[in-house]
C-alpha positions as CSV (number, residue, x, y, z in Angstrom):
1,X,-0.1,-0.1,0.2
2,X,2.7,2.5,0.7
3,X,4.5,2.1,-2.7
4,X,1.3,2.3,-4.4
5,X,0.2,5.6,-2.3
6,X,4.1,7.0,-3.3
7,X,2.8,6.0,-7.1
8,X,-0.2,8.5,-6.8
9,X,2.1,11.1,-5.9
10,X,4.6,10.5,-8.9
11,X,1.4,10.1,-11.7
12,X,0.5,13.8,-9.9
13,X,-2.6,13.1,-8.0
14,X,-2.0,15.7,-5.5
15,X,-4.8,14.6,-3.0
16,X,-4.8,15.5,0.8
17,X,-4.2,11.9,1.7
18,X,-1.4,11.4,-0.7
19,X,0.4,14.7,0.1
20,X,0.4,14.0,3.3
21,X,3.0,11.7,3.9
22,X,6.6,12.4,3.3
23,X,8.3,10.9,0.8
24,X,11.9,9.1,1.6
25,X,14.2,9.2,-1.5
26,X,17.3,6.9,-0.8
27,X,20.2,8.9,-2.2
28,X,21.9,6.3,-4.4
29,X,20.2,3.7,-2.6
30,X,20.8,2.9,1.0
31,X,24.8,3.1,0.5
32,X,25.0,2.6,4.2
33,X,25.9,-0.9,3.6
34,X,26.5,-1.5,0.4
35,X,28.6,0.2,-2.7
36,X,26.4,3.5,-3.8
37,X,24.6,3.5,-7.1
38,X,24.3,-0.9,-7.1
39,X,21.9,-3.4,-7.0
40,X,22.9,-4.2,-3.8
41,X,21.9,-0.8,-2.7
42,X,18.8,-1.0,-4.5
43,X,17.7,-3.7,-2.9
44,X,18.8,-2.6,0.6
45,X,16.6,0.4,0.4
46,X,13.6,-1.6,-1.3
47,X,13.8,-3.5,2.3
48,X,13.5,-0.5,4.5
49,X,10.6,0.7,3.0
50,X,11.9,3.8,1.1
51,X,9.3,5.4,-1.5
52,X,11.9,6.2,-4.3
53,X,15.6,5.6,-5.1
54,X,17.6,8.0,-6.4
55,X,19.3,6.6,-9.8
56,X,22.2,8.7,-12.0
57,X,22.2,7.6,-15.3
58,X,25.1,8.1,-18.0
59,X,26.1,6.8,-21.3
60,X,29.0,4.7,-22.1
61,X,31.0,5.0,-25.2
62,X,29.1,2.1,-27.2
63,X,25.8,3.6,-26.0
64,X,24.8,1.4,-23.3
65,X,22.9,2.9,-20.4
66,X,24.7,2.5,-16.9
67,X,24.3,3.9,-13.5
68,X,27.1,5.8,-11.9
69,X,27.0,8.9,-10.1
70,X,30.4,10.5,-11.3
71,X,31.4,11.2,-14.7
72,X,34.8,8.9,-14.1
73,X,34.9,5.7,-12.5
74,X,37.8,6.5,-10.3
75,X,36.2,7.5,-6.9
76,X,33.9,4.3,-6.7
77,X,35.5,1.5,-8.6
78,X,38.8,-0.1,-8.9
79,X,39.4,1.3,-12.0
80,X,39.7,4.9,-13.8
81,X,38.7,6.9,-16.8
82,X,35.5,8.9,-17.8
83,X,32.2,6.8,-18.3
84,X,31.6,8.4,-21.9
85,X,35.0,6.7,-22.6
86,X,34.6,3.2,-22.0
87,X,32.7,0.4,-23.4
88,X,30.2,-1.2,-21.4
89,X,32.4,-4.6,-21.3
90,X,35.3,-2.2,-19.7
91,X,32.4,-0.9,-17.3
92,X,31.5,-4.1,-16.4
93,X,35.0,-5.7,-15.9
94,X,35.4,-2.8,-13.0
95,X,34.4,-3.6,-9.2
96,X,32.4,-1.0,-7.4
97,X,33.8,-0.5,-4.0
98,X,33.5,2.0,-1.1
99,X,37.1,2.6,-0.4
100,X,36.3,3.4,3.0
101,X,34.3,0.6,3.7
102,X,35.3,-2.6,2.5
103,X,33.4,-4.9,4.2
104,X,30.6,-3.5,2.1
105,X,31.9,-5.8,-0.8
106,X,32.0,-5.5,-4.6
107,X,29.5,-5.0,-6.7
108,X,29.1,-4.5,-10.7
109,X,28.4,-1.1,-12.4
110,X,24.5,-2.0,-13.3
111,X,22.5,-1.1,-16.4
112,X,19.7,0.7,-15.9
113,X,17.8,-2.0,-17.5
114,X,18.6,-4.0,-14.4
115,X,18.3,-1.7,-11.9
116,X,14.3,-1.3,-13.0
117,X,14.1,-5.0,-12.9
118,X,14.9,-5.1,-9.4
119,X,12.6,-2.2,-8.7
120,X,9.6,-2.8,-10.4
121,X,6.5,-3.2,-8.3
122,X,8.9,-2.5,-5.1
123,X,10.0,1.3,-5.0
124,X,9.7,4.4,-7.4
125,X,12.3,6.2,-9.5
126,X,14.2,9.3,-8.8
127,X,15.9,10.1,-11.8
128,X,19.2,12.1,-11.9
129,X,19.5,12.6,-15.6
130,X,23.2,13.2,-16.1
131,X,24.0,12.0,-19.5
132,X,21.8,10.1,-21.9
133,X,19.5,10.9,-24.3
134,X,15.9,11.3,-23.3
135,X,13.5,9.2,-25.6
136,X,16.6,6.3,-25.0
137,X,15.7,6.2,-21.3
138,X,12.3,7.3,-21.8
139,X,12.0,3.6,-23.4
140,X,13.6,1.3,-21.3
141,X,11.1,2.6,-18.7
142,X,8.2,2.2,-20.9
143,X,9.3,-1.4,-21.7
144,X,9.8,-2.6,-18.3
145,X,6.4,-0.9,-17.2
146,X,7.7,1.5,-15.0
147,X,6.5,4.8,-16.6
148,X,3.9,5.9,-14.0
149,X,6.7,5.2,-10.7
150,X,9.1,7.9,-12.6
151,X,10.1,11.3,-11.5
152,X,13.1,13.0,-13.4
153,X,15.5,15.5,-11.8
154,X,16.8,18.0,-14.5
155,X,19.8,20.3,-14.2
156,X,19.9,22.0,-17.7
157,X,17.4,23.6,-20.1
158,X,17.9,21.5,-23.0
159,X,17.1,18.2,-21.0
160,X,14.0,19.8,-19.4
161,X,12.9,20.6,-23.0
162,X,13.7,17.1,-24.3
163,X,11.6,15.4,-21.1
164,X,8.4,17.7,-21.7
165,X,9.0,16.7,-25.8
166,X,9.6,13.2,-25.2
167,X,7.4,12.5,-21.8
168,X,5.1,15.4,-20.8
169,X,3.5,13.5,-18.4
170,X,6.6,12.7,-16.4
171,X,6.9,15.1,-13.3
172,X,10.3,16.7,-13.5
173,X,12.4,18.3,-10.3
174,X,14.4,21.1,-10.6
175,X,16.8,22.7,-8.2
176,X,16.3,26.3,-7.2
177,X,18.1,29.3,-8.7
178,X,20.3,31.1,-5.9
179,X,18.4,34.3,-6.3
180,X,15.1,32.2,-5.3
181,X,15.0,32.6,-1.4
182,X,11.7,33.6,-0.3
183,X,8.1,33.9,-1.1
184,X,8.6,36.6,-4.1
185,X,11.2,35.5,-5.9
186,X,10.1,31.6,-5.7
187,X,6.4,33.1,-7.4
188,X,8.4,34.9,-10.2
189,X,10.5,31.5,-10.9
190,X,7.6,29.2,-10.8
191,X,5.9,31.9,-13.8
192,X,8.3,30.6,-15.7
193,X,9.4,27.2,-14.9
194,X,6.3,24.1,-14.7
195,X,7.9,21.5,-12.9
196,X,6.4,19.6,-10.8
197,X,8.7,19.1,-7.9
198,X,11.3,21.4,-6.5
199,X,14.9,20.3,-5.0
200,X,17.5,21.6,-3.3
201,X,19.2,22.2,0.5
202,X,16.2,21.8,2.6
203,X,17.8,25.0,4.4
204,X,16.8,27.1,1.5
205,X,12.8,26.7,2.3
206,X,11.1,28.9,4.6
207,X,7.8,28.7,5.7
208,X,6.6,31.4,3.4
209,X,8.1,29.6,0.5
210,X,6.4,25.9,1.5
211,X,3.0,27.9,1.7
212,X,4.0,29.3,-2.2
213,X,4.6,26.1,-3.8
214,X,1.3,24.9,-2.1
215,X,-0.8,27.5,-3.9
216,X,1.0,26.8,-7.2
217,X,0.5,23.1,-6.7
218,X,4.1,22.2,-6.2
219,X,6.2,19.5,-4.1
220,X,9.1,20.3,-2.3
221,X,11.7,17.2,-2.6
222,X,14.5,18.6,-0.5
223,X,18.2,17.1,0.1
224,X,18.7,16.3,3.7
225,X,21.8,14.8,3.0
226,X,25.0,16.1,4.7
227,X,27.6,15.2,7.7
228,X,25.2,16.4,10.5
229,X,22.3,14.7,8.8
230,X,20.3,13.4,11.9
231,X,17.1,13.8,13.9
232,X,17.6,17.5,14.3
233,X,17.5,18.3,10.9
234,X,14.8,15.8,10.2
235,X,12.4,17.5,12.7
236,X,13.2,20.8,10.9
237,X,12.6,19.7,7.3
238,X,9.3,17.7,9.2
239,X,7.8,21.2,11.1
240,X,8.6,23.3,7.7
241,X,6.1,21.1,6.0
242,X,8.3,19.7,3.3
243,X,7.0,17.2,1.5
244,X,10.1,14.7,0.7
245,X,13.7,14.3,1.8
246,X,16.6,12.8,0.0
247,X,19.0,11.4,2.4
248,X,22.1,9.5,2.7
249,X,20.6,7.8,6.0
250,X,17.1,6.1,4.6
251,X,17.3,3.3,7.4
252,X,17.5,6.3,10.4
253,X,14.7,8.7,8.6
254,X,12.3,5.6,8.3
255,X,12.7,4.9,11.9
256,X,12.6,8.5,13.1
257,X,9.4,8.8,11.1
258,X,7.9,5.6,12.5
259,X,8.6,7.2,16.3
260,X,6.5,9.5,15.3
261,X,3.7,7.6,13.4
262,X,4.6,8.9,10.2
263,X,5.3,5.2,8.9
């Protein structure tokens, strides 16, 4: 039931029942006990009962759609080089690791298609659209039957236009420009941007901005991941009335919400 409640939100049905639920997004999956952005990290997130996993999509040299946050594989694998310069075979030969926590084990760089196979019917996808073709990515979601379980984070105007053209029904997520910092500036921004969901650090939002977003029927899914993330910051976000949080500590956040009777 929780998964389907979250699906109603991503489909744009902003009823009071659905919108009262704080959406929990696991940043790069649950990477507290698995290498980030791997099938293991996504399975961990599913087991915790979060609503979305954040998935970063990039394209290999030979056109494969793979999941990797960084443009380079150097930080998260035992290899080096840019994703765009490596073939799928070369990428699959690498091991995704956590250099600070070798006990997490080794995983393979997953294909986007493999991630959807793991997630279908269990969790929604918060797609961070890094470097790929929108039409190709959309087709992968359509073939997987997950087109209604998707929201896409966009960081440039070209990609925004492409997604609106290819899949106008998909909710798009954008970060606030630095010049947006209060209710008046948010209204001005929303006059020119029709994204359904707003992103950005939770600390940039005010009660006035939350009210403006509600007036315009927008949702705020803020970033709360930082070294000091914990009950204090979670409580501030809840009190502010934010609609969703992207977290590096999904187990802790879920536990916090359960203690408050919000899960």
